[in-house]
N, C-alpha and C positions, 0 to 999 in steps of 0.2 A: 504493500500500500504506500509505504513511504517513497519507494523509488518511482512508482507510477505517478504519484502526486508531484514529485519534483520534476520529472520529465515533462509532465503535462503543462506545468507552469512555465517551464523553460521554452517549450514549443509554442505556447501561446504568446510569450514575449517575443520570440523570434518571428512569429507570424505577423504580429503587429508592427514590428520594426521593418520587415521586408516588404509587406504589402502583397496583394494577390499575384502580380506578375513575377516578381523575384522569388516568391515562395513556390511558384510554378516551376521555375528553373531548379530550385533546390530539390523539389520532388522528382523532376525529370532526370536529374543527373544520377540518382540512385536506382533508376530502372535497370541499366546495364550492370550495376553492382549487384542487384538482386539476382540477375541471371548468373553472374559469376559465382555467387555464394552457393548456387545449386551444385557446383562441382568441387567444393572445398571440404566436404565432410565425408561423403560416401557412406553415411549411416553409422560411422564409427562411434560418435558421441552417444547415440541411443544404446549401442552395444556395450559401451563402457558402463553406463548406468546399470543396465540389466545384469551384466556379468559380475561387476564389482559387488553389487547387492547380493548376488547368489553366492559368490566366493566368501564374502564377509559373513554371510549367514551360517555357512557350514565350516567356517574357520580355516579356509585354505589360504594361508597368509602369503606363501611364496607365489602362488598363481595370481593372487590379487595384485601384488606388487608388479609382477611381470606384465600382466595385461594393461595395467595403468600406464607404465612406461611405453609399452608398445603402441597403444592408442594415441598417447600424447605425441610421441615422435612422428607417427604417421600423419596426424593432422597438421603438425607444424610444417612438415615437408610439402604436403599437398597445397596448403594455404599459401606458402611462399611462391610456389609455381603459379598458382592462379592469380595472385596479386601482381606478380611480375608481368604476366601476360596482359592483364588489363592495363597496367601502367604503360607498357610499350605500344599497345594497340589503341590507346586513347584517341589519337587524331582520326583514325579510321572509324572508330565507334561513334565519335561525336559528329562526324560529317555524314556517314552513310547510314547509321542506325538511328541516331537521334535527330538528324537533319538540323543540328544546331552546332556548327563548328566552333562557335564562340564559347562553348562549354568544355573545351578540351582541358584547360587548366583545372577546372573544378573536378573533372573526371579523374585526372591523375591523382589529385589529393584524395578523392573519395576512394580510390583503389587501395590506399594504405589501410583503410578500415577493414579490408578482407582478412588480413593477417591478424589484426587485433581482435576481430570478432571470432576468429577460429580459436585463439587462446582463451577468450572469455567463455565461449560455449563449451569447450572441452573441459576447462577447469570446473565449471558449474556442473557438468555431467558427472565428473569424478566426485564432487562434493555430495551430490544427490545420491549417487550410488552407495556412498558410505552412510547415508542418513544424516549427514552433517548439514542440515538445512540452515543453521545459523551462518555457516560459511558461504553458502549460496546466497543467502539474503545479504550478507555483508558485501559480497562482490557486486551484487545488483545495485545496492545503495551507493557504493563507491562510484560506480559508473554513472549513476544518475546525478550525483553531486558534482562530479567533474564536468559532465556535459552541461548540467544545469547552470554552472557558473561560467565555464569557458566559452560556450557557444554564444550566449547573449552578449557577453563582454566583448568578444571579437567583433560582433555585429555593431555594437554601440560605438566602439572606437574607430569604426570606419571601414572595416573589411567587408561589410555587406554579406552577400551570399557566400563569398569565399570564406568568411569567418565562420559561418554556420557549418559549412562542409568540413572545414579544418577542425573545428571543435568536436564534431561527431567522430572523425577519424582518430584524433589524438586521445579522446576519451576511451575508445575501445582498446587502443594500444596500451595505454597506461594501466587500465583495469586488468587486461590480459596478463601483463607482466606481474602485477600484484598477485594474481591467481597462481602464477608459476612459483613465486616465492613461497606462498602458503603451502602448495603441494610439496615443494622441496623440504619445507620444515616438517611436514607430516611424514615424508619418506624416511627421514633420519631415525625415526623411532620404530620403523617396521623391520621385522626379521625377514630373512630369506635372501638368497643370492640370485641375482638376475643374470641370465645367460642369453647371448645374442640369438642363438638358434631357437630358444624357447620364446623369445620376443617375436621372432618371425612366425612361429607357429601360432601364437596368440593373435597376431595381425590377421592371419588366415581365418581364425575363428571369428574375429570381429567382422571381417568383410563378409563371410558366409552368412552370419546372423544379420548383419546390417544391410546387405545388398537389397533385399526386398524393401526394407525401410527407406534406403536411399532412393530406390526406384520410385517408391511412393512419393517421397519428397521431391524427386526430380519431376514427376508427372504433375503433382499439385503445384509445385513451385513454377514449373514450366507453364502451367495453366495461368497462374497469376501474372507471369511475364507476358503471356499472350494478351491478357487484359490490359496490362500496363502499356504494351507496345501499341495496341489499338487506341488507347487513351492518348498517347503521344501523337499519333497520326491524325486523329479525328476530333480532338477536344482542344480548345484554345487555352492558353496559359491562365487566364483569369478564372476560368471554370475549374481548372486543375488546382489552382490556389485555394478557391472556395471549398473544394472537396477535401483537400489536405487539412484545411482549418477545421472542417467538421470532424475529420477522423481523429484529431487530437483529443476530442471528448470521448470517443469510443474506447480509448484505452482504459477508462474507468471500469469497464466490464472485466478487464484483466485482473482487477483486484481479487476477484473470486476465481475465475477460470484458470488463470496461470498457476496460482498456488495449488489448486486441486490437481491440475494436470501434472505438475512437477512431483507432487507427493505420491500419487497413486501408482506410477510406473514401478518404482522399486518395491512397493508393497505387493502389487500383483505379480512381480517377478519372484517373490519369496514363497508365495502360496501355490500349492499343487492344485490341479484341476478339480480333484475330488474333495477339496477342503470346503466344508459348508460355509465358512466365513467368506469365501470368495464371492459368492452370490450376494451375501449380506452387504459386503463392502461396496460392491458394484451398485446396488440399489441405493445405498446411502449416499454415495458420491454423486450419482445422478440427481437425487432429491435435493441435496444441499447445494450443489452448483446451481440448480434451478431456483431454489428458494432465495439465494442471495443475489444471483446475477440477473435474473429476469426482472425484478423490480427496478434495478438500475437501468435496464433497457427501457422499461415503461416510463420511468421518470425523465430520462433524456428525451424521449419522444414528446412527452407532455410539456417539457420546459425548454425545448430547443430554442424558441424565439427569444425569451428573456435571457437565457444563458449566453447565446452568441451575441446579442445586442449589448449586454453588460460587458462582456470580455473584449469584444472586438470593436465596439462603438460604431458599427455601420460600415467598417472597412470590407467585410465579407458578407454582402447582403443576401446571397443565396445559400450560405453555409447552413442556416437553420433547416431549410427544406432538405438539403442533402443529408443532414444528420438524422432527421426524422425517418427518411426512407432507408438509409443505411442501417439503422438500428434493427430493422426487420431481419437482417442477415443472422442475428443472434437467436432467433426463435428456436433453432435446432439444439440449443443448450438443453431445452426441456425434453428432447428426445435422446439425451445421453451423448451428444456430440463431443463433449469435453472428455468423456470417460471411456467410450467404447474403443477408440484407437489404442489407448494405453493398456486396456485389459488384453487386447489382441497381441500387442507387442510383448507384454509381460508374460503371457502364456506361450510365447514363441510362434504365434500365428501371424508372422509379419507379412506373409503372402496375401492374407485377407485384406490387410490395409492397402496393399498394392492394387488389389482388385477394386477396392473402393475408390482409390485415386484414379484408376483408369475409367471407371464409370463416370466420375466427375468430369474427366477430360472429354469423354464422348458427349456428355451433356452440355458442358460449358462452352466449348469451342464453337459449335454451330450457333448457339444462342448469342455469343459475343460477336461473331462475324455478321450476324443480322442486326442485332440491337444497337451496338456501339456506332457503326457508320450512320445508322438512320436516326438514332435518338440521343447520341452523344453521351454525356455523363450519366443521365438518367438510365439510358440503355445499359451502361456498365453496371450500375447499382442493381438494376432488375436482374441482370445475369447473375450477380453475386447472391441474390436472394433465391432464385429458382434452381440454379444448377446443382447445389449440394443435395437436394431432396432424394433422388434415386440412390445415391451413395449412402446416405444416412439410413434409409430404409433397408438396404442390403446388409449393412453392418449389423443392424438390430436383428434382422432375420437370421443371420449366421450365428450370432451369439445365442439367440434363443434355441436354435436347432441343435447346436453342437456343444454349447456350454450350459444349456438348460437354465438360463437366467435372463432377466430383462428388467427394465425400469419399473418402478411402482407407478403404474398409470393412474391410479386413483389420486394419489398425492399430486402427480403432475397436472392433472386436470384441474384440481383445486387451486394450485399455484397459478396456472394460466388464467383462471377465472378471476382470481384476486387481482392480478396485475392488470388484466383488461379493464375491469371496472374502475380501478384506481386511476388508470391512465385516462379513461374516457371522462370521468368527472373532473379530473385536474385540467384536462384540455378545455372543458367548458368554463371552468373558473378563469383560466388564463385568457380565454377569448373575450370575456366581458370586462377585463381590466385594461386600464390605460397606463398605469404606473409600472415601470419595469421592475422596480424593487418589490412591489406588492406581488407582481406576477411570480417573481423568482422565489421569494421566501414564503409567501402565502401559498403558492402552488406546491412547493416542496413539503411544507407542513401538512397540507391537505392530503397529498399523495401518501406520505408516511403514515399518517393516522388511518387513512382508509385501508391501506395494505395491512397494517397490524390488526385492525378490526376484522378484516375479511379472513385472514389466516386463522384468527381465533374462532370466528363464527363457523367457518368451514372445517375446523379441526384438522388443519394441515399438519400440526405437530402433536405428538403424543408425549407421555411422561418421560420416556427414554430419551426423546430429543432434547427436552429441557435439561435433563441431567447431563447429557452429552455436551451441550453448549456450555453449561457451567464448568464442566471439567476443562474444556478448551480455554475458556476465558481466564481460568486460573493461571495460564501461561502468558497472559498479555500485559503483565505489569501494571503500569499506570492506567491502562484502559479498562482494567478488570471491573472497577467500581461502576463506571458509567455503563458498560455493556451488561453487567449483572442487573442493574436497575431496569434496563430495557427488557431483559428476559423476565424479570419478576413482574413487570407491567403486563406483558403478554400472557404470562402464566396466570 
């Protein structure tokens, strides 16, 4: 939450300083970087998390140390090759792919972020595999603080878009180095001798495990790059800037989804398929991600006008509408979209995630090729809303048929109903108001009260849920008293 909030504030400051057109340049220059990032991991990071969690659970210390060093070394070498390629090919990419030769320098600087992001991602995968969530959190917050200070500062002192890109790249690089130092400190206390031939063998294990994961990421990431490429070709910079400004608010949903997604992969990797807790944890993860994330989605839909007006002051006039429509892409959280992929990876069924990615590709590309050229940015957002549906349904079907589990549909329907009614009534309140601050704070209060009342009336939570929340809150330090009061109020 802390890192997301810091980054959101930093991005909002950058957006206000750059304006729609230069923010469009900032967004466009990272499109080819996104393409390059598809080739820098090969699924090794997911394999590291899963294998380290399993080795740690059964106390295979030497194997754990070997696979850590093998995966880390592999990712460093590959990321250096990818970053160097983008750096050298920047003139060609800027002119022939982006059709903006003036972005060559920005692209060269952005290419440096590829290596830093590889270090950052690999280090966090290692931390999560060991269950050291505090180290993963520390790394994420460090990145947010560096970027949150450096990027706006460079823009303010006159570097404009160059400063924003430089701040992003340097932040990843510094945080990745800090992650390496932490890993080195951890390795000093681990037993076991590491041999080169064993490292090569473990790289083979990681690639075999991670190849379907990588192909899934390649397909889904490639699909996103198809979307981005069409956006670059058919949408003007001002609309891209408004769209980017809207997406900065969407990261708030990550407060819930990212945390749950990170936590459940090592958990599902430790449990056997016949463990009765596996189905219980799956249902709970779907329920709780829906319970916390979907009301954020509803609140952003209802309050998009006052939020964007207060934050941007009219600089991005169509960002509110983009935000409302884009929020509908998160509806699949209620269908287990945050959890299903992780239970498949955790149980070694990585090929099923690959099938889901291919289904999304077959659905998304035709939709995008028709909607984006004809309807511009709205066409792109509509594609993002519709295209995941067949893939989500297939994933649910496979989990039900082969793992004999599924979401708690009764609780899901109640959560959807609570969010829908709260959103509808808050939209009505905002529509009859003229004062922005009344819209914002009054609307937020109405939404929160309505949602809490609805989940109590519909009995979304039972006694075990309340006790579970209280147990979690005990770990939140200074927030414990406030959150416990809210839980008591609902209860």
